[in-house]
N, C-alpha and C positions, 0 to 999 in steps of 0.2 A: 550708301556707306556712311557710318557714323563713327566719329573719333571719340572714344571714351577714355581719355587719359585719366589715370588715377594713381593710387599707390603702386609702388613697384611690386611685381610678382616674384615670389621667392623661387619657385621652380618653373622656369619658362618653357621647358620641353619635357616630353615624355621619355622615359628610359626603359630599357629592357623589353621583355615580351609583353605586349599589350593587346587588348581587343580594339583594333583600329577601325574607325568608321569612315575615314577619308584621308586625303593627302593635300597639302598646300605646296605648290611648286612656284617659288618666288622668281619673278622676272629679273631681279638684280643679280641672281646667281646662275640662272639657267636661261639659255636662249630659246627662241620659239621652237626650233627644231628639237632641241633636247626635251622641252616640256611635252611636245607632241609624242615623242618616242616613249616617254615615261607614262603618258596617258594610255597609249596603246598597250604598254607592258602590263599595266594593272587592270585594264578594262575587262569587264565581263558583262553578260546580259543583266540588265537592271541597274547598271552604273549610270551616273549623270555627271556632266562636267560644265564648268563656267569659266569665263575669262574676265578678269578685272584689270582694266588698263587706265583707270583714273583714280586719283586719290593717293594717299601715302602707301597703301599696300597694292602692289601690282603683281599679277601672276595668274596661275590657273588653279582651280579648285576641282578636285575629283572626289565625289561622294560614292562610296561602295554600295553595292546592292544590299549588303548585310555586313556586320562586323567581321573582320578577319583577324586571326591571331598572327601578329607580325612582330619581328624584332625591330624596334624603332631605329637602331643604328643602321639597318640594312634596307630601310624603306625607300630610299632615293628621293625623299622629300620630307616635309614637316608633317609628322603623324598628327591626326586629329581624332580625338576620342570623345565619347559622350560622357557627360556628367549630369546625372539626373535624367529626366524624361526628354528634354529638348536641348538642342544646341550642341555644337562641336567645339571643343577647346583644344588649343595647341599645347597646353601644359596642364598638370594636375593642380588646379586651383583649389585652395582650401575654402571652407565654408565662409570664413571671414573675408577672403578676397572676393567671393562672389556676392557678398551682401550689397544691396543697392544697385546692382547692374540692371540696366534696361534689357528687355528681351532682344535677342539677336540670334541669327542662324549660325554664325561662326565667330569665334573670338580668337584672334592671333595675338602673339606677344612680340612686339617690336621694341628693342631698346629697353626691355624690362617692363614695358607698359602694355596695357591691353588695347587692342584695336578691334572694333566690331565690324563684321561684314554681313550685309543682307543679300541673299541670293537674287533678289529682284534687281539689284544694281549691277549684276554681272550679265555677260553675254553667253547664252547657252551654246555649247560646242557640240559638234558632231564629229567624233574621231574618225569615222569611216572616210571622211573627205580627205584625210591625210594619207590614205592608202592609194597610191597610183598604180593601176593595173595595166595601163595601155602598153607598156614596153615588155610585158611578160609574154613569153611564147607558150602556146597551148600544145600539150602532148597527150597521146592516148593514155588512158588510165592503166595502171599496172595490175596485172592479174595476180591476185594474192596467192593462188595455189602454186605459182612457180617458185615461191620462196617459203614453203612451209617448213617449220623446224623438224629436223629428223630426230628420231629417238637415238640418244647417244649411247655409246658402248657402256657396259656395266662398269661402274666405278667402284662398286663395293661387292666384289666376289672374291672369295678366298683363292689364293694362288696355290699351285701344286708345291708340295714339300720339296721335291727335287729342284724346282725353280728357286726356292728359298735357300736351300742348303748348298746348291751348286755341286761342285765336284766331291764334296765330303761324303756323298752317298754314291755307291757304285751303281753303274747302269744295271737294269734288271736282266737276269739271265733268261735264256730261252726256256729253261725248265720252269722258271717262275711264270713266264708268259703262258706256257701250256697249262700250268696249274690254275691260273686265274681264269683262263678261257674255259676250263672244265667246270669251274664254280660259277661262271657267269658274272664275275665280279668286276671285270674291267672291260667295258663295252667299247672303249676307244682303241684297244689294242688290235692290231691286225691279226687275222686268224688264218691259219693254214688248213683248216678243216672246219666245216660247219657242222655243229652237233645236231642231232636229231631232235624232234619235238619232245620226246620223253626226257632226253638228256638236258634240254633247256629247262624243262619243268622242274626237275629234281636238282639241277646244278651239279650232278656227278655223272660220270660216264660208266661206272661199274658199281658193283656192290649189290646189297640186298634191296636197296630202294629201286634201283634200275630193274632188278629182276621182278619186283612186285608190279612195277608199271608195265613191264612186258607181259606179265601174267594177266593183269587187269588193265587193258588199254583205255578204259573209259575214264580213268582217274587223271586229274592234273591238267585238264584242258580247260582254258577259259577262266582261270582264277588268277589273282595277282595280289601282291602286297605292295611294298614300296614305302618310301618316306623316311622317317627318322627312327633311329634306335639301334638295337642290337642287344640281345639278351646274353645268357651264359652259353656261349658257343661261338664257334668261328663264323664270321660273317660270310654268307653265301650270296650276297649281292641283292640288288633291288628287284622288285617285281614289276608287273605291268602297269601299276597305278602310280608310278613315280611322278613327282611334281613336274610340271612343265618347265621348259627352259625360260630363263629370264635374262639371257645374255645380250639381248638387244636394247637394253636401256635401263638406266637408273640403278637401283639397289636390288640385289638378288631377293627373290621372293622367299619368305619363310616357308619351310616345308611342312607338310602335314604329317601327323603320326602314322606309322605303318599299321596295317591291319593284318591279323593272322591269315595266312593263306589256307583257304578251306580244303584244298587238296591235301595239305600236309596232315590235317586232322583226320580226313578220310583214310589216308594211307596208313596213319598210325593205328587206326582201328582195324584195318585190314591186316597189318603186320601182327597185331596181337591175336587176331582170330586165326591166322595161318601158322603161327609159331615162328615167323621170321623176326619178331621183336626180340626174341632171345638171342638170335644170331647177331643182330645189330648191336644189342647191349654188350655181348661178349667182345665184339670188335672194338667198340668205343671204350670199354673198360680196359682192354689191353693197351690202347693208345694212352689212356690217362696214367696207367702204371709206368709205362716207359718214360712219360714226361716227368713224373715225380722222381724216378731213378736218375734221370739226367741232372736234375737240380741237386739231388743228394750227393752225387758223385763229383760235384764241382764243375760240371760241363755247362756253365751258365749260358754262354752264347749259343751253343747248339740247342739247349733247352728253350731258349727264347725263340728260336726259329720255329719250334713246334708248339709254343704255348698258346693256350686258348684264352680269349677274353672272358673276364668275369665281371660281376657287379654292374652289368648293363641294365637298362630299363626293360624289364620283362614285358611291359605293356607294348613295347615296340618290336617284339620278336615276331618273326614270320611263322614260327611254329617249330615242330620237332625236326631235327636233322637226322638223316638216315645214313650218313657217311662219316668219314674222318678227314680232317684237313691235311694238306701236304706241307712240305717244308718251305719256310720263308727263305728267300734269297737275300733280303736286306731288312733293315729296320725302319723303313720309311713309314711316315704317318699318313693315314687317310685324311684328305682335306675335306671330305664331305661325310656327314653323318648318314650312314645307310643302314638299311634293315638287315638283319641276319637271322639265320635259323639257330636252334639251340640244341645242345646235348644235355639230356637230363642227368643230373647228378645231385647227390645229397649235400646238405650243408657242411658235413665234415670234409668232403672233398673240396668244396669251395674254400673252406677255411685253410686247408693245407696249401692250396694253390696261392691264396692270398698271402700267406706267410712267406712262401718261396719268392713270390714276385716282389714283396717288400724288401727282402734281403738282397735280391738281385739289384733293385734300384739303389739301395744304399752302397753296394759295392761299386756299381757303375758311377754313381755320383762321387764317391771318394776317389775314383781313378780319373775323374775329369772327363768322362765320356758322356757329355751332355746330351747328344743326340740319342744315344741308346737309352739313357735314363729317362728322357722324355717319352720315348716309345713305350717303356714299361708303364709309366703313369697313364698315358693317354690311351694306348691300344689294349693293354692287358688288364689294368686295374680300372679302366674307364673313369679315372680321376682326371677329367679334362681340365676342370678349373684349377686343380693343383698343378697340372702340367703347365698351364699358362702362367701361373704365379712363379713356377720354377724358371721358365724362360725369362720372365721379367727380372727375377733375382740375378740372373746371369747376363743381364744387359741385352737381351734379345726381344725387346718390346715389339719391333716391327714384325718378327716372325710370329710372335704370340698373337698380334692383331690379325694377321692373315689367317692363322689357324682358327681363331675365334669366329671370323667371318665364315670360313668354310664349314665349321662345325655348327653354325647357326646358334651360337651362344646367346644368352640374354643381352638385350640392347645396352644396358648399363655397363656390362663387362666389355663389350666391343668398343664402346665410346671411350672408356677409360684407356684401353690399350692403344687405340688410335691416337689419342691425345699424347700419351707417353711416347709413342713412336714419331711424333712430330707431323701428324697428318690430320690437322684440324678440319680440312675440307670434307673428307669422308666421314669424320666423326660427327660433323653437323648434319650431313645427309642422313646418317643412321638415326640421330636424335630427332630429326624432323619426321623421318619415316615412322618411328615408334613412339614419338612424343616422350622421350626418356631423358630430358635434360636434368631433371631434379635428382633422380637416383644416380645418374652418372656423376653428377657434381658432388653428391654425398660421398661417393667412393673416392674421388680425387682429393677432396678436402680432408677425408679421414686419414689419409696417409701423409707421410712427411716427404718434403722435397718436391711436391707437385703444385706449389702455389701458382706458378706462371700458367700451367695448363688449366688449373681450376679457374683462374681469373679469365682466361680466354674463353673457356666454355660458358662461364657465367655471362659474359658480354653477349655471346651468341644466343644464349637463352633469352636475354632481355630483348634482343632484336627480333627473335622469333615471336615472342609474346606481343611485342608492339605491332608486328606484321599481322597478327591475328586480331588486332583491335583491342587487346586486353591490356590497356595502358597502365592501370594501377598494378596489375600483377608484374608487368615489366619493370615498373619502378621498384617493387619489392625485390625482384630477382637481382638487380644490379646494385642496389643501395649499399651492400657490404663492401663494394669496391669503391674507394674514394675517388679514383680517376674517372669513374662513370657517373658520378653524381650530377655533373652538369647536364649530361644527356638525360638522366632520370628527371631532372627538373623540367626539361623541355617536354618530356612525356607527361609529366604531371600537369603542365599548363595545357597540353592538348586535351587531357581528360576534363580539365576545368572548363574548356570551351565547348565541350560536348553537350549532351542532353542534360536536363535538369537533375535527374537522379544520378547520373554519372558524375556530374559536377558536384553534387552534394557529397558523394563518397570521396571524391578527390579532396574536398576541403578537410575531411577527417584525416586523410592520409597526410595532407600538408601540415595539419596541426601536430601530428605525431612525429614527422620527420624534420620539418622546418618550422618549429613553433614561433620563432622570432618574426616570421613573415606573415603570420595570420592577421596582424593588425591592419594590413592593407586590404583584407577581405571582410572587414567588419560589416560593411553594408550588405554583402551577400549573406552573412550569418544572420543578420537582423531580418532580412527578407525571408529566409527559411523559417525563422522562429515566429514569424507573424501568424497568428491563428487564422487569419483570413486568407493566407496564401494556400495554394494547392497542397494537399496532404501527402501525395505520393513522394515528392522529393524529400519532404521532412521525414517520412518513414524510412527512406533509404539512408538518410543521415542518422536516424536513431539506430537502425540495424548495424551500421558501421561503428557507431560509438559503443554499442553493447558488445560487439565482437572484439574491439580493440581494448576494452576495459580489462580483459584478462591479462594482456601482455604488457601494456604500457600506460603510464599516467604522467601528465605534466600539466603546467598551469594553462596552456592553450587549450588542451582537451577539456580540462575542468571548466573553463569559462564557456566553451561551446556547449558542453553538456548542461550546465546550469541555465544557459539561455534557451535551449531547445526543449528541455524537459516539460515545462508546463504545457506547451502546445502539443507535445507528443501525448501527454496524459489526457488532454482534452479530446484529441483525435481518437484515442483508444476508447474513451468513454462513449463517444458517439458512433463507434464502429468504423471510423475512417482509416484505421490501420489495424494490423494483426499482431502487434507486439505482445509478447507474453509478459506476465508479471515479473518473472525472473529477469527479463531483459530490461524492463523499466527500473527494477531495483539496481541493476548493474550501472545504468546511466546515472542513477541517483548517487550511488557510491563514488562514481567517477567524478561527479560534480563536487562532492565534498564541501557543500555549502551549508553551514548551520542555519543560516537565515532561510534558505530554501526549504530545509528539512522542517523548520518550524512552521512554515506557511503551508506546506503540502499536507493534505489530509491523509488519513490512513485509507489508501485506495483499495477498492475491490474490483478487479478487472472482470468485466462481464464476459461470459463464455462466448468464444468465437463460434460462428455457425460451422457445422461439420462440412468438410470438403466432399464434394460428390464428383469423383472422376467420371468423365464423359462416357467412356466405354463400359463402365461398371454400373451405370444407372439402371434401376429397376423401373422407376417412373420416367415416362418419356419427357424429355426437355422440349418445351414449346417456345419457339421464337418466330419473329416476323420481321421482314424488311419493309419499312414504309417510306424510305427516303425517296425523294424525287431523283430523276437521272442527273448524273454529274455532267461536268462540262467536257470531260475527256474520257476516252475509252481505253483502259489499260490492256496491254497484251499479256502482262504478267504482273503479279502483285505479291508482296510479302509484308507480314506484320513485324515491326521492329519493337524494341523495348520502349517504355514510356508512352505507349499509345500511338507511336508513329507508324507510318506506312511508307513503303518504297514501291513505286510503280514504274513499269516499263511501257513507253509509248512508241516503240518502233523507232523510226527515223527522227522523231521529235525528241528523243532522248529519254532520260529517266528523271524522276522527281520524287522528293520526299515531302510527305504531308503530315500535319499534326493530327491529334485526336479528333479535332473538329473538322478535318478535311481541308484545311488551308494549306496552300503550298508554302513550304519553308525554304526549299532549295531545289534548283534544277541542275542537272548534269548533262552537259552538251556532248553526249556520245550516243550513237545508235544503240538501242536496247530492245530486243525482242524477247529475251528470256533473262531471268535473274537467278544468280546463285548467291545465297546469303551465308555470311560467316556466322559461326556459332555465337560470337560475341555480340552480333547485331551492329557492329561498328564498321564492318567492311563488307563489300559485295563485289560480285563480278557481273558485268553487263555483257550479254552475248547478242551479236547481231548476225543473222543468217546472210551469207554471201554465196549463193549458188551451192557449190560443193563444200564450202568451209564455213566456219563460224569465226567471226571477228570478236576478240575478247578484250575487254578493258576492265581494269581494277578500280573500284570506287572506294575512296577513304571517306566514310560517312561522318567522321569527326573532324578531320582537317579539311574535308571537301576538296580532295585532290583526285585527279583522274590520271591513270597510267595505262598506256596501250601495251598489251601483252602479246600482240600479234594475232595470227590466224592459224586454225587447226582444222583438219577434217575429223569430225566427231560423229560417231554413230549414236552413242548414248552418253549422258553425263549426269552426275549427281546435281541436285538443286540446292545442296548445302555443302559447306566445307569448313574446316576448322580455322580458316583464315590464311592457311598456307597450303596444306595438302588437299588436292582436289581430284576425285576419282572420275574416270571417263573411259570410254571405249573408243580407240582411235586406230584405224587400220587393222581391225580385228585383233587388237591387242588390248588387254586390260592395263591401264596406266594410272599411276598416281602422279600428277603434275605438281610442281612447286609453283603455286600461283601467288606467292608473296611479292613484296616490292622488289623491283629489279635492282635498284641501287646503281652506284657509279660503276661502269665497266661490266655490269652483270648481264646475264643472258636470260630473257624471259622464258617462263614455262619450262624450266629444267625438269627432267624426269627423276622423280624420287624412287620410283619402283615401277616395274612393268613385267608382264608375263604374256607370252604368246604360245603358238602351237597348241591350241586347245582341242585340236582334232575336228574342227568344223567352223562354221560361221556362227557368230554371236547374234541371235535373232531377237532376244529379249534381255533386258537388264533391269534390275531393281536395286536401288541404293537406299538402304535403311540406316538407322542411327549407328549401329555397330556391326552391321552385316551387309554383304553385297552378294547378289544372286545373278547368275548369268546362265541363260538357256542357250546351249550350244547344239546346233544341228549338224551332225556329222554324217558320214556315209553309213547308212543303215542303223544309226543309233542317235538318240537325242539325250543329252545329259544336262544336269543342273550343277554348275560349279558354285560352291558356297565358300566365300571368304569371310573371315572374321577380322575386323579392323581394330578391335580394342581387346586387350592392351597392345597387342602386336598384330600387324597384318600377316595373316597366315591362312593357308588353305585348310578348311575344315573337312569338306567332303566333296566327292564327285559322284553323283548318283544318276544312274540311267532312269529315264522316265518314259512313260507312254503318253503321247499327246493325242487326245481324241480329235476326231474330225470336227466336233462341235465347238471346239475352242478350249483354251487352257491358259492360265495366267500365273505368273510368279506373284506370291503374296508375302510370305515370310519364310525363314529358313526351314520350318518344319511342316508347313501346311500348303496345300494346293487346292485350287478351286477349278472345277471343270463343269461342262454342260450348263453354263450360266445362261439363263433365259428369262425373259419377261413376257407376260401375256395377260389378256383380260380375264378377270374372274367373273363369277355369276352376279356379283353385286355392283358391277360397273366400275370396279377399281382395277388394280393390277396385282397379279401374283408373280413374285420373284422366286425362282427355283434354281437350285444348283446342287452339285455334288461337292461336299467338303470332306477331304480325306476319306473318300469312298462312301460317305454317308449322304443320303439325299435329304435336303432341307428345303423348306418353302415357307413364305410369309406373305400374307395378304395386306395390301395397303389401300387406304381410302383415296379417292380422286380429289383434286383441289376444288373442283366445282361439281358436287354431286348432282346427278340428274341431267347432265349435259351430254351424255353419251360417252363412248369409248375415248380415252385420252391416250396420247402418245407418251412413250417412256424412253428414258435413256439412263445410263449407268456409268458411274465413275468408280473404279476400284481404289480402295484404300488399304493401308497396312493391316488393319484389324477388321475390315468389313467393306461396305459399299455405300456410296451415296446414290440413291435412286431418285431420279427426277421425273415427276409426272407433270406433263404440260397440258393445261387447260386452254380455254379460249382467251382468257385475260390474265390469269394468274398461273403460278407454278408452285408446286409443293415439293420440297426435298426431304427425303427420309434417310436418316443415318442408321444403317443396319449393321448390327454387330454379329459376327460369326463366332463360334466357339466349339471346343471339343466336348464340353460337358453338358451342353444343352442345345436346344434348337435356336435358330437365329431369332433375334428380337430387335425391336426398334428402340433406339436410345434417344433420338431427337427427331422432331418434326419442325420444319422451317418453311413458312410461307414466304414467297418471293414474287415480285412482279415478273411478268413474262419477259424473259431475256435469256441470253446464252450464259449459263452459269459454269464456272470452273472452280477447281479446288486445289489447294496446296497444303501438304502436311508438313508442319514444322515440329521442332523438338517438343514444344509445350503447348501447341495450339493447332487448330484446324482453321484454315483461312478459306472463305468463300468470296468470290467476286464475280461480277458480270461485265459485259461489254458496254455498260452504260454508266460506269463509274461508281457503283455501289459496292460496299465491302463489309464483311462480317468476320470477326475472329472469335472462336470458341475455345476457351482454355481447357485443355484435356484433363488437368488435375482438379479443377474447381467447377467446371461447366459454366464459368462466367462468360457472358456474351457482350461484345462491344461492336458497334456498327459505325460506319462513316460513309459520307458522300464526298467523293474527291472533287473539290471545287476547281 
């Protein structure tokens, strides 16, 4: 220990949020037990501690394994931060205060003067000795599957209108019940008689349609419609393909569009051929004439009881109707959008009915009969959005929200109504399900009197973006709210502590939002502008400056642009970045520096090499893995941004590596599989525990670990948006909320789920915007196709034939069957398969020609296959593209040492890794290859 008394230090301690490298725990303020407790509190693998009990400074020193972003006032000790390359300082010393100081490991400030500490003078501490375990009782471990989270009841499903309106709507009469049973519209009503097969197929018990089916019994069996819609005609109920129930968890599934029932088209042709079409037309025409006469005679209520819906979506019609509807007993609204059959009528009849309905609505509105007026808008005119606005106008936002949920309206409309109804919890669930914060917020802010609801939704939007690891977008989302700017500042600091490229973009955002604080980051700006520094972070800085130049300018941004532009231009000239000339010009205009303009030459940007998408290549990409084996064998691996890698090592936990394969951070949580967030800043670590998976959330920027519990999972996606994560659990398709739990929260809430698929889910494939599930039922196998963007909805449910030779899900429109590999005449391997019914084959050279027949294996990918040929010493991987327009072709050939090779498909790259620590990532848009050896 050396005492270096000198001039007084102006700023003796660090303030605010800082990158803290260690803590000093003084003995004059904290006892030995308190210091031990705080050492254990901050301890992590890689930390070191010393005790100093002689000299003017006595206490304990803790040095972190790496810098941590901490708020100095809540550190529980004196924060120590690095200044320059060496040494920890207890305060932000200026350059003048550091002049003439001798080298030292730590510099404290006591009484305004500096005191130097050398680690060699301290006694090394082992905090584990402070943990006494002798008095702890040992118990049997707890079986996780006894406390698995249950799928919660549906929180966002529309309520019945009778439940909403209470006693204002009379109970349904028995006549109405019989009428609905005859049409097959209300399946929940009790039936006093079971209709026959032909009656269920047509939805009527008498008339020409029933006669036709009795005359031609082969029609109408085995076909179905269902889903959403209703054309010009009374709704005759859903068909056999109705969407499955989602009542057992989360938010109701969006329903798919209805398909025309094929039996109706066949029956219409039969009616035209037999002459029955004329009888049906006469009967329906008489019904329409009576309806118009009732309106013209002023019998409005009775006319409404017989009125037909118009202006529906004809694309969702089940087809031609062959009967006429009965009389309504009340004016209740249907809370689910169902398919209906249609009565053919010309545009003139439609316009006449539209005029009558509008006049009826105006009279009912003038008389204050809100329920009946809403019925005309929603059920007859199919103006459902207008009906919702009408309810809001009359102070019935809660009823409007329930109807919007039941009608499966767009997410932004549902969120707005739920916020107006004072139900932010369900509004946030819908926004998370459909990622619809922005549009809903625009609707709320566009109206008057909704400021409180808009601010609440804006804050939830920011929290959702932060949960996804999209820190800078979260800052942008909440910045218009002055009360949220403190939180936005914390998110900005988190981004600044992230990777080099994220940190560079955060500096630009700081200069735009908090220009007065940029002076504290002058060293970081100078480091980025240094031409000898890595080019990738500087390119990220340049792109951010070019983007923001359109919208905002200030002195801080101008100084940053002027400082970085020369190095950016030099990088572009040498091909180290891909900035376009227009982007460089925008940065130059943002700098607005006449002296810089005078010094810069008239540049000519060299042309960038054309991008070659991996799967579209004509010439085969050739790559090789020459790295030696690494020190660890990953069970799973993902490529992150900025050249980083995240690896799972089983019970040894997870670890992050840089582009050179050096370990940057370890996460002490068991990890057998990884689920990567789209932002690359969050991930899930899954550990297999017999019949369940233990799930932990990893914050890769703030380096926090959060236990989310355990779940029985049959299949799960290997990516998520940072919050919504798709999986199959208990034979149900579920979208879990895998975001941060927060105070008092419950982990892994259900955002959406659907079950009763008619069999067991035996295969699942999770693509970028599509999910496919192979369901094996009794006597039939079907593929359920869900689209996840922009809204999660069922697209199709198609029966398939699964051959005995094998079959696999690939993408929403293509299937591969009879996939096989075998030796060809040249000593290589022939890969053959049937693609969409077409036979394809391709011959591949062996890795070691002349060494005899080689073994082969295959990994299916979204757009093709990875075929592995195993020689005696080396292995060769072929990337085979399949396509509809041409035969299969090889787009890449990769030589690899003999090892077990695995693959992971990510949004913008294909990752290959083996069980000896070698890794390779191929960018799918540019075919750029980067390799690493995990040290």
